[in-house]
C-alpha positions in Angstrom: 127.8 111.3 107.3 125.0 112.3 105.0 122.0 109.8 105.0 120.2 109.6 101.7 116.7 108.2 102.5 115.8 105.1 100.6 112.0 104.8 100.6 111.6 102.6 97.5 111.6 105.3 94.8 114.1 105.9 92.0 117.2 108.1 91.4 118.9 107.5 94.8 122.4 106.2 93.8 123.2 109.1 91.5 123.0 111.5 94.4 125.2 109.3 96.5 127.8 109.0 93.7 127.9 112.8 93.2 128.5 113.3 97.0 131.3 110.7 96.9 132.8 112.5 93.9 132.9 115.6 96.0 134.7 113.7 98.9 131.7 113.6 101.3 130.7 110.5 103.2 127.2 109.5 102.2 125.1 106.4 102.5 121.8 105.4 100.9 119.7 103.8 103.6 116.3 102.8 104.8 117.5 102.2 108.4 115.8 104.7 110.7 118.7 104.3 113.2 121.3 105.2 110.5 119.2 108.2 109.4 119.0 109.4 113.0 122.8 109.1 113.5 123.5 111.1 110.3 124.6 114.7 110.5 122.6 115.7 107.4 119.6 114.1 105.5 118.7 114.1 101.8 115.2 113.1 100.6 115.6 112.5 96.9 113.4 110.6 94.4 111.4 110.4 91.2 108.0 109.0 90.7 104.4 109.6 91.9 103.7 111.6 95.1 101.0 109.2 96.5 103.2 106.1 96.0 106.1 107.9 97.7 104.0 108.9 100.7 102.7 105.3 101.0 106.3 104.1 101.2 107.3 106.8 103.7 104.4 106.2 106.0 104.6 102.3 106.0 106.0 100.1 108.7 106.5 100.2 112.5 109.0 103.0 112.2 107.8 105.2 109.3 110.5 107.0 107.5 108.2 110.0 107.3 108.5 110.3 111.1 112.3 110.0 110.9 112.5 112.8 108.4 110.3 115.0 110.6 112.5 114.2 113.6 115.6 115.3 111.6 114.0 118.6 110.7 112.9 119.1 114.4 116.4 118.4 115.6 117.9 121.2 113.5 119.8 118.9 111.1 120.1 120.2 107.6 117.6 118.4 105.4 117.5 118.6 101.6 114.6 117.5 99.4 115.4 116.9 95.7 112.8 116.8 92.9 110.0 114.6 94.3 111.7 114.9 97.7 111.0 118.7 97.5 107.3 118.1 96.7 106.9 115.7 99.6 107.9 118.4 102.0 104.7 120.3 101.3 101.2 119.8 102.7 99.5 118.1 99.8 99.6 117.3 96.1 97.0 117.0 93.4 99.0 114.3 91.5 96.6 111.4 90.7 94.1 112.6 93.3 94.7 114.4 96.6 97.5 113.2 98.8 98.8 114.5 102.1 102.5 115.3 102.2 104.9 115.7 105.1 103.5 119.2 105.8 107.0 120.5 106.8 106.4 123.4 104.4 102.9 124.8 104.1 101.6 124.7 100.5 100.6 122.4 97.7 101.9 120.7 94.6 100.0 121.3 91.3 100.4 120.3 87.7 101.7 122.9 85.2 98.7 124.5 83.4 99.9 126.3 80.2 96.8 127.1 78.1 98.4 130.4 76.9 101.7 128.7 75.9 100.8 125.8 73.5 104.4 125.5 72.4 105.5 124.6 75.9 105.4 120.9 76.9 104.6 119.1 80.1 106.7 117.6 81.6 109.1 120.6 81.9 112.3 118.8 80.8 115.8 120.1 80.2 118.1 122.9 81.1 116.7 126.2 82.4 117.9 129.3 84.2 117.5 129.9 88.0 116.8 133.3 89.5 117.4 134.1 93.1 114.9 136.4 94.9 117.1 136.2 98.0 120.4 134.9 99.2 120.7 131.3 100.4 123.8 129.4 101.5 122.6 126.5 99.2 123.5 128.7 96.2 126.6 130.3 97.4 129.1 130.9 94.6 126.4 130.7 91.8 125.3 133.6 89.6 121.7 134.5 88.8 120.8 132.8 85.5 122.8 129.7 86.2 121.5 126.7 84.2 120.3 123.5 85.9 118.4 120.4 84.8 114.7 119.8 85.3 112.3 117.0 84.6 108.9 117.4 86.3 105.2 117.8 85.5 104.2 119.3 88.9 105.5 122.2 90.8 105.4 123.5 94.4 103.3 126.5 95.6 104.5 127.4 99.1 101.9 129.3 101.1 104.7 131.7 102.3 106.5 133.2 99.3 109.5 134.1 101.5 110.6 130.4 101.6 111.2 130.5 97.8 115.0 130.5 97.4 115.0 130.2 93.6 112.6 130.6 90.7 112.4 129.4 87.1 110.3 130.2 84.1 108.0 127.7 82.3 105.1 129.7 81.0 105.2 131.6 84.2 107.5 131.9 87.1 107.4 128.9 89.5 109.2 127.9 92.7 112.4 126.0 91.8 113.9 125.9 95.3 113.0 126.3 98.9 114.9 127.3 102.0 113.5 127.7 105.5 115.8 127.5 108.6 117.4 124.0 108.3 115.2 122.8 105.4 116.3 123.1 101.8 114.9 121.7 98.5 115.3 121.9 94.8 112.8 120.9 92.1 115.7 120.4 89.7 118.3 117.6 89.9 121.6 118.9 91.2 123.2 115.5 90.6 122.4 116.0 86.9 123.2 119.7 86.7 126.9 119.6 86.0 129.3 121.9 87.9 126.5 124.1 89.2 124.7 121.1 90.7 127.9 119.7 92.3 128.4 123.2 93.9 124.9 123.0 95.4 125.5 119.5 96.8 128.8 120.6 98.2 127.3 123.7 99.7 124.7 121.5 101.5 127.3 119.1 102.7 129.2 122.0 104.3 126.3 123.7 106.0 
């Protein structure tokens, strides 16, 4: 079973539907016990970083702690879009907000003074480039197109955790991979056959 963490932010059911289409058992849940029982965990989401962390850290059994437990246990954990950003140490979105600190680094807004024709948010299809091999992208060629919609991007402190890059004014980190932690800034559930392949790769890790 794959647990999709429901922490009150949007874009959860589309990930679940994509996994079901691929034939994988998946459940969207906010139940800490269900997440702990799962073999794999996905942290998706769209919205503001600070609001997301407020949801994740609320309650007697904060979901932030449950996600950290999953990572510590060695389970494959996959952050998608906002879920990727939350894995980092902090974000500058609408102030300074602490993240889960599972990947050292920060989240910053695109700054494109030398590219007035480029817009923020970065939205639409764009090519991925792979600086190293990762099982998350098995079967995909360099330059494969995936779907983005975001105004902020991740800057990991250790460049070696970057598993894919993309260009929007300059090269930025489009995916992370470190041990059992994986993440994509783009939306695999909206990225056609390539995105389904990525989700299937994760489900088979």
